[in-house]
All heavy atoms as TSV, in Angstrom:
chain	resi	resn	atom	element	x	y	z
A	1	MET	N	N	0.827	-1.194	0.000
A	1	MET	CA	C	0.000	0.000	0.000
A	1	MET	C	C	0.869	1.254	0.000
A	1	MET	O	O	0.531	2.233	-0.665
A	1	MET	CB	C	-0.907	-0.024	1.233
A	1	MET	CG	C	-1.849	1.116	1.287
A	1	MET	SD	S	-3.271	0.608	2.218
A	1	MET	CE	C	-4.181	2.062	2.224
A	2	LEU	N	N	1.958	1.216	0.730
A	2	LEU	CA	C	2.872	2.360	0.750
A	2	LEU	C	C	3.509	2.574	-0.618
A	2	LEU	O	O	3.655	3.713	-1.074
A	2	LEU	CB	C	3.947	2.142	1.822
A	2	LEU	CG	C	4.946	3.282	2.012
A	2	LEU	CD1	C	4.228	4.531	2.505
A	2	LEU	CD2	C	6.036	2.877	2.981
A	3	VAL	N	N	3.835	1.485	-1.281
A	3	VAL	CA	C	4.451	1.580	-2.612
A	3	VAL	C	C	3.462	2.159	-3.612
A	3	VAL	O	O	3.824	2.982	-4.454
A	3	VAL	CB	C	4.955	0.192	-3.060
A	3	VAL	CG1	C	5.465	0.255	-4.490
A	3	VAL	CG2	C	6.033	-0.319	-2.126
A	4	GLU	N	N	2.209	1.757	-3.522
A	4	GLU	CA	C	1.184	2.298	-4.423
A	4	GLU	C	C	1.007	3.800	-4.204
A	4	GLU	O	O	0.826	4.566	-5.153
A	4	GLU	CB	C	-0.133	1.570	-4.214
A	4	GLU	CG	C	-0.117	0.134	-4.664
A	4	GLU	CD	C	-1.398	-0.591	-4.297
A	4	GLU	OE1	O	-2.280	0.022	-3.648
A	4	GLU	OE2	O	-1.510	-1.771	-4.656
A	5	GLY	N	N	1.058	4.221	-2.957
A	5	GLY	CA	C	0.955	5.648	-2.656
A	5	GLY	C	C	2.130	6.433	-3.208
A	5	GLY	O	O	1.961	7.528	-3.743
A	6	LEU	N	N	3.322	5.872	-3.090
A	6	LEU	CA	C	4.501	6.539	-3.654
A	6	LEU	C	C	4.441	6.596	-5.177
A	6	LEU	O	O	4.835	7.587	-5.779
A	6	LEU	CB	C	5.769	5.822	-3.194
A	6	LEU	CG	C	6.125	5.994	-1.719
A	6	LEU	CD1	C	7.319	5.115	-1.355
A	6	LEU	CD2	C	6.402	7.437	-1.395
A	7	GLU	N	N	3.942	5.532	-5.797
A	7	GLU	CA	C	3.793	5.533	-7.256
A	7	GLU	C	C	2.812	6.622	-7.691
A	7	GLU	O	O	3.064	7.359	-8.650
A	7	GLU	CB	C	3.300	4.175	-7.737
A	7	GLU	CG	C	4.336	3.096	-7.761
A	7	GLU	CD	C	3.769	1.775	-8.246
A	7	GLU	OE1	O	2.618	1.759	-8.736
A	7	GLU	OE2	O	4.483	0.762	-8.138
A	8	LEU	N	N	1.701	6.699	-6.997
A	8	LEU	CA	C	0.690	7.704	-7.335
A	8	LEU	C	C	1.243	9.121	-7.137
A	8	LEU	O	O	1.011	10.011	-7.966
A	8	LEU	CB	C	-0.564	7.492	-6.483
A	8	LEU	CG	C	-1.765	8.379	-6.801
A	8	LEU	CD1	C	-2.218	8.144	-8.229
A	8	LEU	CD2	C	-2.891	8.084	-5.842
A	9	THR	N	N	1.995	9.321	-6.066
A	9	THR	CA	C	2.615	10.627	-5.809
A	9	THR	C	C	3.604	10.975	-6.910
A	9	THR	O	O	3.629	12.100	-7.418
A	9	THR	CB	C	3.323	10.621	-4.446
A	9	THR	OG1	O	2.371	10.318	-3.438
A	9	THR	CG2	C	3.960	11.965	-4.155
A	10	LEU	N	N	4.425	10.001	-7.298
A	10	LEU	CA	C	5.413	10.234	-8.341
A	10	LEU	C	C	4.757	10.544	-9.676
A	10	LEU	O	O	5.174	11.468	-10.386
A	10	LEU	CB	C	6.320	9.011	-8.481
A	10	LEU	CG	C	7.484	9.140	-9.442
A	10	LEU	CD1	C	8.433	10.239	-8.978
A	10	LEU	CD2	C	8.206	7.817	-9.560
A	11	ILE	N	N	3.701	9.817	-10.004
A	11	ILE	CA	C	2.981	10.077	-11.260
A	11	ILE	C	C	2.348	11.466	-11.235
A	11	ILE	O	O	2.407	12.213	-12.217
A	11	ILE	CB	C	1.924	8.979	-11.502
A	11	ILE	CG1	C	2.605	7.653	-11.811
A	11	ILE	CG2	C	0.986	9.370	-12.633
A	11	ILE	CD1	C	1.665	6.471	-11.838
A	12	GLY	N	N	1.762	11.851	-10.115
A	12	GLY	CA	C	1.143	13.175	-10.001
A	12	GLY	C	C	2.157	14.291	-10.111
A	12	GLY	O	O	1.944	15.288	-10.812
A	13	MET	N	N	3.302	14.141	-9.440
A	13	MET	CA	C	4.333	15.169	-9.498
A	13	MET	C	C	4.944	15.256	-10.896
A	13	MET	O	O	5.265	16.344	-11.380
A	13	MET	CB	C	5.404	14.894	-8.450
A	13	MET	CG	C	4.900	15.073	-7.031
A	13	MET	SD	S	6.125	14.660	-5.796
A	13	MET	CE	C	7.193	16.071	-5.928
A	14	LEU	N	N	5.091	14.114	-11.555
A	14	LEU	CA	C	5.606	14.109	-12.926
A	14	LEU	C	C	4.632	14.827	-13.862
A	14	LEU	O	O	5.049	15.593	-14.745
A	14	LEU	CB	C	5.835	12.681	-13.393
A	14	LEU	CG	C	6.425	12.506	-14.787
A	14	LEU	CD1	C	7.815	13.108	-14.850
A	14	LEU	CD2	C	6.441	11.039	-15.176
A	15	GLY	N	N	3.342	14.600	-13.659
A	15	GLY	CA	C	2.339	15.286	-14.481
A	15	GLY	C	C	2.391	16.794	-14.296
A	15	GLY	O	O	2.332	17.554	-15.270
A	16	VAL	N	N	2.537	17.253	-13.062
A	16	VAL	CA	C	2.635	18.688	-12.790
A	16	VAL	C	C	3.905	19.261	-13.412
A	16	VAL	O	O	3.894	20.328	-14.027
A	16	VAL	CB	C	2.599	18.955	-11.270
A	16	VAL	CG1	C	2.947	20.397	-10.952
A	16	VAL	CG2	C	1.233	18.616	-10.712
A	17	PHE	N	N	5.009	18.531	-13.277
A	17	PHE	CA	C	6.275	18.986	-13.834
A	17	PHE	C	C	6.195	19.105	-15.353
A	17	PHE	O	O	6.655	20.094	-15.937
A	17	PHE	CB	C	7.394	18.013	-13.430
A	17	PHE	CG	C	8.751	18.434	-13.886
A	17	PHE	CD1	C	9.409	19.493	-13.285
A	17	PHE	CD2	C	9.369	17.760	-14.923
A	17	PHE	CE1	C	10.665	19.883	-13.710
A	17	PHE	CE2	C	10.626	18.133	-15.354
A	17	PHE	CZ	C	11.275	19.200	-14.741
A	18	LEU	N	N	5.591	18.117	-16.004
A	18	LEU	CA	C	5.447	18.176	-17.463
A	18	LEU	C	C	4.528	19.324	-17.885
A	18	LEU	O	O	4.765	19.991	-18.894
A	18	LEU	CB	C	4.924	16.848	-17.994
A	18	LEU	CG	C	5.904	15.684	-17.914
A	18	LEU	CD1	C	5.226	14.383	-18.367
A	18	LEU	CD2	C	7.140	15.961	-18.751
A	19	PHE	N	N	3.475	19.570	-17.115
A	19	PHE	CA	C	2.579	20.689	-17.421
A	19	PHE	C	C	3.316	22.019	-17.299
A	19	PHE	O	O	3.141	22.901	-18.131
A	19	PHE	CB	C	1.367	20.662	-16.489
A	19	PHE	CG	C	0.390	21.765	-16.749
A	19	PHE	CD1	C	-0.390	21.766	-17.875
A	19	PHE	CD2	C	0.261	22.808	-15.844
A	19	PHE	CE1	C	-1.291	22.791	-18.125
A	19	PHE	CE2	C	-0.637	23.836	-16.070
A	19	PHE	CZ	C	-1.411	23.819	-17.217
A	20	LEU	N	N	4.158	22.165	-16.275
A	20	LEU	CA	C	4.925	23.399	-16.124
A	20	LEU	C	C	5.921	23.576	-17.267
A	20	LEU	O	O	6.125	24.689	-17.758
A	20	LEU	CB	C	5.646	23.412	-14.775
A	20	LEU	CG	C	4.744	23.574	-13.557
A	20	LEU	CD1	C	5.565	23.436	-12.280
A	20	LEU	CD2	C	4.024	24.895	-13.586
A	21	LEU	N	N	6.531	22.478	-17.705
A	21	LEU	CA	C	7.420	22.561	-18.872
A	21	LEU	C	C	6.653	22.988	-20.123
A	21	LEU	O	O	7.154	23.771	-20.933
A	21	LEU	CB	C	8.111	21.222	-19.112
A	21	LEU	CG	C	9.231	20.862	-18.148
A	21	LEU	CD1	C	9.785	19.478	-18.486
A	21	LEU	CD2	C	10.338	21.901	-18.183
A	22	LEU	N	N	5.435	22.496	-20.267
A	22	LEU	CA	C	4.593	22.902	-21.391
A	22	LEU	C	C	4.280	24.400	-21.325
A	22	LEU	O	O	4.308	25.097	-22.342
A	22	LEU	CB	C	3.304	22.083	-21.400
A	22	LEU	CG	C	2.280	22.432	-22.473
A	22	LEU	CD1	C	2.811	22.065	-23.840
A	22	LEU	CD2	C	0.968	21.725	-22.193
A	23	LEU	N	N	3.990	24.912	-20.127
A	23	LEU	CA	C	3.717	26.341	-19.972
A	23	LEU	C	C	4.936	27.181	-20.321
A	23	LEU	O	O	4.820	28.219	-20.992
A	23	LEU	CB	C	3.271	26.639	-18.537
A	23	LEU	CG	C	1.863	26.225	-18.167
A	23	LEU	CD1	C	1.619	26.494	-16.692
A	23	LEU	CD2	C	0.859	26.969	-19.000
A	24	ILE	N	N	6.110	26.743	-19.888
A	24	ILE	CA	C	7.334	27.483	-20.190
A	24	ILE	C	C	7.596	27.479	-21.687
A	24	ILE	O	O	7.926	28.521	-22.278
A	24	ILE	CB	C	8.523	26.885	-19.413
A	24	ILE	CG1	C	8.347	27.154	-17.923
A	24	ILE	CG2	C	9.843	27.452	-19.908
A	24	ILE	CD1	C	9.330	26.403	-17.044
A	25	ALA	N	N	7.420	26.327	-22.326
A	25	ALA	CA	C	7.629	26.245	-23.770
A	25	ALA	C	C	6.647	27.138	-24.521
A	25	ALA	O	O	7.020	27.811	-25.489
A	25	ALA	CB	C	7.491	24.801	-24.235
A	26	SER	N	N	5.397	27.192	-24.065
A	26	SER	CA	C	4.410	28.043	-24.740
A	26	SER	C	C	4.731	29.522	-24.542
A	26	SER	O	O	4.498	30.335	-25.441
A	26	SER	CB	C	3.000	27.722	-24.247
A	26	SER	OG	O	2.857	28.072	-22.894
A	27	MET	N	N	5.297	29.895	-23.387
A	27	MET	CA	C	5.687	31.296	-23.179
A	27	MET	C	C	6.833	31.689	-24.095
A	27	MET	O	O	6.837	32.783	-24.668
A	27	MET	CB	C	6.066	31.519	-21.716
A	27	MET	CG	C	4.872	31.551	-20.799
A	27	MET	SD	S	5.206	31.727	-19.024
A	27	MET	CE	C	6.794	32.393	-18.909
A	28	TYR	N	N	7.814	30.799	-24.253
A	28	TYR	CA	C	8.908	31.084	-25.179
A	28	TYR	C	C	8.400	31.167	-26.621
A	28	TYR	O	O	8.828	32.022	-27.396
A	28	TYR	CB	C	9.999	30.025	-25.064
A	28	TYR	CG	C	10.958	30.276	-23.930
A	28	TYR	CD1	C	11.016	29.423	-22.843
A	28	TYR	CD2	C	11.821	31.367	-23.944
A	28	TYR	CE1	C	11.888	29.643	-21.801
A	28	TYR	CE2	C	12.698	31.597	-22.908
A	28	TYR	CZ	C	12.736	30.741	-21.838
A	28	TYR	OH	O	13.602	30.969	-20.814
A	29	ALA	N	N	7.476	30.294	-26.987
A	29	ALA	CA	C	6.909	30.334	-28.329
A	29	ALA	C	C	6.136	31.631	-28.559
A	29	ALA	O	O	6.251	32.271	-29.611
A	29	ALA	CB	C	5.993	29.128	-28.556
A	30	GLN	N	N	5.372	32.055	-27.574
A	30	GLN	CA	C	4.621	33.298	-27.687
A	30	GLN	C	C	5.560	34.489	-27.800
A	30	GLN	O	O	5.324	35.405	-28.588
A	30	GLN	CB	C	3.702	33.452	-26.489
A	30	GLN	CG	C	2.805	34.656	-26.561
A	30	GLN	CD	C	1.885	34.748	-25.355
A	30	GLN	OE1	O	2.047	34.038	-24.374
A	30	GLN	NE2	N	0.907	35.627	-25.431
A	31	ALA	N	N	6.648	34.485	-27.030
A	31	ALA	CA	C	7.620	35.572	-27.118
A	31	ALA	C	C	8.261	35.621	-28.490
A	31	ALA	O	O	8.461	36.703	-29.055
A	31	ALA	CB	C	8.688	35.404	-26.037
A	32	ALA	N	N	8.560	34.451	-29.058
A	32	ALA	CA	C	9.154	34.412	-30.397
A	32	ALA	C	C	8.173	34.925	-31.451
A	32	ALA	O	O	8.563	35.660	-32.366
A	32	ALA	CB	C	9.597	32.989	-30.726
A	33	ILE	N	N	6.911	34.566	-31.308
A	33	ILE	CA	C	5.891	35.031	-32.253
A	33	ILE	C	C	5.729	36.540	-32.157
A	33	ILE	O	O	5.667	37.241	-33.170
A	33	ILE	CB	C	4.548	34.312	-32.001
A	33	ILE	CG1	C	4.666	32.836	-32.380
A	33	ILE	CG2	C	3.418	34.977	-32.764
A	33	ILE	CD1	C	3.500	31.988	-31.925
A	34	PHE	N	N	5.673	37.081	-30.937
A	34	PHE	CA	C	5.534	38.522	-30.765
A	34	PHE	C	C	6.746	39.258	-31.317
A	34	PHE	O	O	6.626	40.338	-31.894
A	34	PHE	CB	C	5.319	38.881	-29.304
A	34	PHE	CG	C	3.932	38.582	-28.796
A	34	PHE	CD1	C	3.656	38.645	-27.450
A	34	PHE	CD2	C	2.911	38.243	-29.652
A	34	PHE	CE1	C	2.386	38.372	-26.972
A	34	PHE	CE2	C	1.638	37.966	-29.193
A	34	PHE	CZ	C	1.380	38.031	-27.847
A	35	LYS	N	N	7.923	38.684	-31.116
A	35	LYS	CA	C	9.133	39.313	-31.632
A	35	LYS	C	C	9.112	39.321	-33.159
A	35	LYS	O	O	9.482	40.303	-33.798
A	35	LYS	CB	C	10.364	38.565	-31.123
A	35	LYS	CG	C	11.656	39.254	-31.378
A	35	LYS	CD	C	12.791	38.459	-30.751
A	35	LYS	CE	C	13.869	39.391	-30.291
A	35	LYS	NZ	N	14.989	38.682	-29.682
A	36	TYR	N	N	8.646	38.224	-33.750
A	36	TYR	CA	C	8.549	38.128	-35.210
A	36	TYR	C	C	7.547	39.134	-35.761
A	36	TYR	O	O	7.779	39.762	-36.787
A	36	TYR	CB	C	8.156	36.711	-35.610
A	36	TYR	CG	C	7.939	36.528	-37.084
A	36	TYR	CD1	C	9.022	36.441	-37.950
A	36	TYR	CD2	C	6.658	36.434	-37.618
A	36	TYR	CE1	C	8.835	36.276	-39.305
A	36	TYR	CE2	C	6.459	36.272	-38.971
A	36	TYR	CZ	C	7.550	36.192	-39.820
A	36	TYR	OH	O	7.352	36.038	-41.161
A	37	LEU	N	N	6.432	39.313	-35.062
A	37	LEU	CA	C	5.394	40.235	-35.516
A	37	LEU	C	C	5.712	41.687	-35.168
A	37	LEU	O	O	5.045	42.596	-35.667
A	37	LEU	CB	C	4.048	39.855	-34.898
A	37	LEU	CG	C	3.459	38.523	-35.348
A	37	LEU	CD1	C	2.177	38.234	-34.578
A	37	LEU	CD2	C	3.208	38.517	-36.839
A	38	GLY	N	N	6.689	41.907	-34.313
A	38	GLY	CA	C	7.059	43.266	-33.940
A	38	GLY	C	C	6.179	43.857	-32.861
A	38	GLY	O	O	6.131	45.078	-32.702
A	39	VAL	N	N	5.488	43.032	-32.116
A	39	VAL	CA	C	4.634	43.511	-31.032
A	39	VAL	C	C	5.527	43.840	-29.839
A	39	VAL	O	O	6.401	43.083	-29.467
A	39	VAL	CB	C	3.599	42.445	-30.635
A	39	VAL	CG1	C	2.763	42.917	-29.468
A	39	VAL	CG2	C	2.728	42.098	-31.821
A	40	SER	N	N	5.294	45.007	-29.252
A	40	SER	CA	C	6.124	45.456	-28.151
A	40	SER	C	C	5.234	45.999	-27.044
A	40	SER	O	O	4.106	46.411	-27.281
A	40	SER	CB	C	7.071	46.541	-28.647
A	40	SER	OG	O	7.709	47.177	-27.593
A	41	ASP	N	N	5.764	46.032	-25.824
A	41	ASP	CA	C	4.995	46.576	-24.715
A	41	ASP	C	C	5.556	47.915	-24.251
A	41	ASP	O	O	5.339	48.311	-23.119
A	41	ASP	CB	C	4.929	45.594	-23.555
A	41	ASP	CG	C	6.290	45.278	-22.972
A	41	ASP	OD1	O	7.294	45.665	-23.574
A	41	ASP	OD2	O	6.334	44.645	-21.905
A	42	ASP	N	N	6.256	48.617	-25.132
A	42	ASP	CA	C	6.759	49.947	-24.797
A	42	ASP	C	C	5.592	50.914	-24.700
A	42	ASP	O	O	4.776	51.019	-25.593
A	42	ASP	CB	C	7.737	50.444	-25.848
A	42	ASP	CG	C	9.034	49.671	-25.843
A	42	ASP	OD1	O	9.344	49.083	-24.798
A	42	ASP	OD2	O	9.713	49.662	-26.872
A	43	ARG	N	N	5.557	51.631	-23.606
A	43	ARG	CA	C	4.468	52.590	-23.404
A	43	ARG	C	C	5.029	53.981	-23.150
A	43	ARG	O	O	4.490	54.736	-22.365
A	43	ARG	CB	C	3.601	52.151	-22.235
A	43	ARG	CG	C	2.905	50.851	-22.477
A	43	ARG	CD	C	2.002	50.530	-21.342
A	43	ARG	NE	N	1.370	49.239	-21.574
A	43	ARG	CZ	C	0.337	48.813	-20.913
A	43	ARG	NH1	N	-0.177	49.538	-19.971
A	43	ARG	NH2	N	-0.188	47.650	-21.170
A	44	GLU	N	N	6.118	54.305	-23.794
A	44	GLU	CA	C	6.733	55.608	-23.565
A	44	GLU	C	C	5.814	56.748	-23.984
A	44	GLU	O	O	5.826	57.815	-23.384
A	44	GLU	CB	C	8.056	55.696	-24.313
A	44	GLU	CG	C	9.113	54.767	-23.768
A	44	GLU	CD	C	10.402	54.859	-24.547
A	44	GLU	OE1	O	10.530	55.790	-25.362
A	44	GLU	OE2	O	11.262	54.012	-24.340
A	45	SER	N	N	4.998	56.525	-24.993
A	45	SER	CA	C	4.107	57.585	-25.438
A	45	SER	C	C	2.968	57.817	-24.445
A	45	SER	O	O	2.385	58.891	-24.421
A	45	SER	CB	C	3.533	57.240	-26.809
A	45	SER	OG	O	2.781	56.040	-26.735
A	46	ASP	N	N	2.630	56.799	-23.635
A	46	ASP	CA	C	1.549	56.941	-22.670
A	46	ASP	C	C	2.012	57.577	-21.357
A	46	ASP	O	O	1.199	58.023	-20.573
A	46	ASP	CB	C	0.937	55.578	-22.355
A	46	ASP	CG	C	0.222	54.985	-23.562
A	46	ASP	OD1	O	-0.072	55.756	-24.496
A	46	ASP	OD2	O	-0.035	53.780	-23.551
A	47	ILE	N	N	3.309	57.596	-21.117
A	47	ILE	CA	C	3.835	58.120	-19.860
A	47	ILE	C	C	4.009	59.630	-19.974
A	47	ILE	O	O	4.631	60.131	-20.893
A	47	ILE	CB	C	5.184	57.439	-19.514
A	47	ILE	CG1	C	4.980	55.947	-19.340
A	47	ILE	CG2	C	5.776	58.049	-18.255
A	47	ILE	CD1	C	6.260	55.184	-19.151
A	48	ARG	N	N	3.456	60.343	-19.016
A	48	ARG	CA	C	3.603	61.793	-19.011
A	48	ARG	C	C	4.962	62.179	-18.463
A	48	ARG	O	O	5.536	61.483	-17.647
A	48	ARG	CB	C	2.524	62.421	-18.139
A	48	ARG	CG	C	1.145	62.281	-18.682
A	48	ARG	CD	C	0.192	63.005	-17.781
A	48	ARG	NE	N	-1.139	63.000	-18.346
A	48	ARG	CZ	C	-2.147	63.627	-17.811
A	48	ARG	NH1	N	-2.001	64.294	-16.693
A	48	ARG	NH2	N	-3.327	63.586	-18.382
A	49	THR	N	N	5.420	63.327	-18.895
A	49	THR	CA	C	6.671	63.825	-18.338
A	49	THR	C	C	6.401	64.399	-16.957
A	49	THR	O	O	5.264	64.610	-16.549
A	49	THR	CB	C	7.273	64.919	-19.243
A	49	THR	OG1	O	6.350	66.007	-19.300
A	49	THR	CG2	C	7.555	64.387	-20.632
A	50	ASP	N	N	7.437	64.676	-16.217
A	50	ASP	CA	C	7.273	65.198	-14.861
A	50	ASP	C	C	6.576	66.554	-14.853
A	50	ASP	O	O	5.750	66.822	-13.990
A	50	ASP	CB	C	8.631	65.317	-14.179
A	50	ASP	CG	C	9.223	63.960	-13.853
A	50	ASP	OD1	O	8.437	63.006	-13.712
A	50	ASP	OD2	O	10.446	63.866	-13.746
A	51	ASP	N	N	6.897	67.410	-15.806
A	51	ASP	CA	C	6.266	68.725	-15.858
A	51	ASP	C	C	4.764	68.612	-16.093
A	51	ASP	O	O	3.971	69.307	-15.450
A	51	ASP	CB	C	6.897	69.577	-16.965
A	51	ASP	CG	C	8.330	69.965	-16.652
A	51	ASP	OD1	O	8.701	69.958	-15.455
A	51	ASP	OD2	O	9.072	70.276	-17.590
A	52	GLU	N	N	4.363	67.746	-17.006
A	52	GLU	CA	C	2.938	67.577	-17.272
A	52	GLU	C	C	2.205	67.030	-16.042
A	52	GLU	O	O	1.081	67.429	-15.757
A	52	GLU	CB	C	2.736	66.646	-18.463
A	52	GLU	CG	C	3.161	67.247	-19.792
A	52	GLU	CD	C	3.034	66.256	-20.932
A	52	GLU	OE1	O	2.868	65.047	-20.661
A	52	GLU	OE2	O	3.113	66.684	-22.083
A	53	SER	N	N	2.845	66.131	-15.323
A	53	SER	CA	C	2.225	65.583	-14.118
A	53	SER	C	C	2.060	66.653	-13.048
A	53	SER	O	O	1.031	66.709	-12.367
A	53	SER	CB	C	3.070	64.433	-13.568
A	53	SER	OG	O	3.139	63.390	-14.495
A	54	LEU	N	N	3.061	67.500	-12.900
A	54	LEU	CA	C	2.964	68.575	-11.908
A	54	LEU	C	C	1.880	69.578	-12.277
A	54	LEU	O	O	1.132	70.048	-11.405
A	54	LEU	CB	C	4.313	69.290	-11.777
A	54	LEU	CG	C	5.424	68.484	-11.103
A	54	LEU	CD1	C	6.739	69.266	-11.163
A	54	LEU	CD2	C	5.049	68.174	-9.665
A	55	ILE	N	N	1.772	69.900	-13.538
A	55	ILE	CA	C	0.734	70.836	-13.984
A	55	ILE	C	C	-0.650	70.240	-13.742
A	55	ILE	O	O	-1.562	70.920	-13.248
A	55	ILE	CB	C	0.937	71.208	-15.470
A	55	ILE	CG1	C	2.220	72.022	-15.629
A	55	ILE	CG2	C	-0.256	71.949	-16.019
A	55	ILE	CD1	C	2.644	72.231	-17.068
A	56	ALA	N	N	-0.813	68.946	-14.071
A	56	ALA	CA	C	-2.104	68.294	-13.869
A	56	ALA	C	C	-2.460	68.249	-12.380
A	56	ALA	O	O	-3.615	68.468	-11.998
A	56	ALA	CB	C	-2.073	66.887	-14.449
A	57	ALA	N	N	-1.475	67.991	-11.527
A	57	ALA	CA	C	-1.733	67.958	-10.091
A	57	ALA	C	C	-2.104	69.341	-9.570
A	57	ALA	O	O	-3.012	69.482	-8.742
A	57	ALA	CB	C	-0.499	67.431	-9.351
A	58	ALA	N	N	-1.434	70.367	-10.050
A	58	ALA	CA	C	-1.746	71.731	-9.616
A	58	ALA	C	C	-3.155	72.129	-10.035
A	58	ALA	O	O	-3.897	72.754	-9.262
A	58	ALA	CB	C	-0.715	72.700	-10.181
A	59	ILE	N	N	-3.539	71.768	-11.249
A	59	ILE	CA	C	-4.891	72.092	-11.725
A	59	ILE	C	C	-5.928	71.341	-10.894
A	59	ILE	O	O	-6.967	71.907	-10.513
A	59	ILE	CB	C	-5.027	71.765	-13.224
A	59	ILE	CG1	C	-4.158	72.721	-14.041
A	59	ILE	CG2	C	-6.476	71.817	-13.677
A	59	ILE	CD1	C	-4.073	72.359	-15.519
A	60	ALA	N	N	-5.660	70.069	-10.574
A	60	ALA	CA	C	-6.603	69.276	-9.794
A	60	ALA	C	C	-6.782	69.866	-8.398
A	60	ALA	O	O	-7.898	69.961	-7.883
A	60	ALA	CB	C	-6.123	67.825	-9.702
A	61	VAL	N	N	-5.697	70.301	-7.769
A	61	VAL	CA	C	-5.787	70.905	-6.435
A	61	VAL	C	C	-6.538	72.212	-6.508
A	61	VAL	O	O	-7.376	72.514	-5.646
A	61	VAL	CB	C	-4.363	71.118	-5.856
A	61	VAL	CG1	C	-4.413	71.980	-4.606
A	61	VAL	CG2	C	-3.712	69.766	-5.547
A	62	LYS	N	N	-6.276	73.013	-7.527
A	62	LYS	CA	C	-6.970	74.309	-7.679
A	62	LYS	C	C	-8.469	74.091	-7.882
A	62	LYS	O	O	-9.303	74.815	-7.283
A	62	LYS	CB	C	-6.360	75.072	-8.852
A	62	LYS	CG	C	-7.015	76.384	-9.143
A	62	LYS	CD	C	-6.771	77.359	-8.012
A	62	LYS	CE	C	-7.370	78.706	-8.370
A	62	LYS	NZ	N	-7.366	79.619	-7.225
A	63	LEU	N	N	-8.830	73.099	-8.702
A	63	LEU	CA	C	-10.259	72.832	-8.948
A	63	LEU	C	C	-10.931	72.295	-7.678
A	63	LEU	O	O	-12.097	72.609	-7.410
A	63	LEU	CB	C	-10.437	71.849	-10.100
A	63	LEU	CG	C	-10.096	72.385	-11.488
A	63	LEU	CD1	C	-10.192	71.278	-12.518
A	63	LEU	CD2	C	-11.029	73.534	-11.847
A	64	LYS	N	N	-10.231	71.494	-6.920
A	64	LYS	CA	C	-10.802	70.921	-5.708
A	64	LYS	C	C	-11.016	71.989	-4.640
A	64	LYS	O	O	-12.056	72.017	-3.963
A	64	LYS	CB	C	-9.888	69.824	-5.165
A	64	LYS	CG	C	-10.429	69.179	-3.927
A	64	LYS	CD	C	-9.508	68.111	-3.398
A	64	LYS	CE	C	-10.064	67.561	-2.101
A	64	LYS	NZ	N	-9.149	66.658	-1.437
A	65	ASN	N	N	-10.047	72.873	-4.479
A	65	ASN	CA	C	-10.122	73.882	-3.425
A	65	ASN	C	C	-10.868	75.142	-3.846
A	65	ASN	O	O	-11.213	75.954	-3.017
A	65	ASN	CB	C	-8.706	74.267	-2.957
A	65	ASN	CG	C	-8.025	73.097	-2.273
A	65	ASN	OD1	O	-8.671	72.220	-1.736
A	65	ASN	ND2	N	-6.714	73.092	-2.324
A	66	GLY	N	N	-11.083	75.289	-5.102
A	66	GLY	CA	C	-11.851	76.430	-5.587
A	66	GLY	C	C	-11.053	77.604	-5.779
A	66	GLY	O	O	-10.635	78.555	-5.607
């Protein structure tokens, strides 16, 4: 009975390990596809400069306080 439990544990852990390897392989494949297509996560155009942020904060405080 102990041996059967160890076999079942080993099979379960092997299944989880293989699934994690599959996830890693799919992430590398997705990264390669995105690189090939030129998809990027650069958001420099969405980031405001420090001056713009300060101006927006000053306007918000002025509108709030009247």
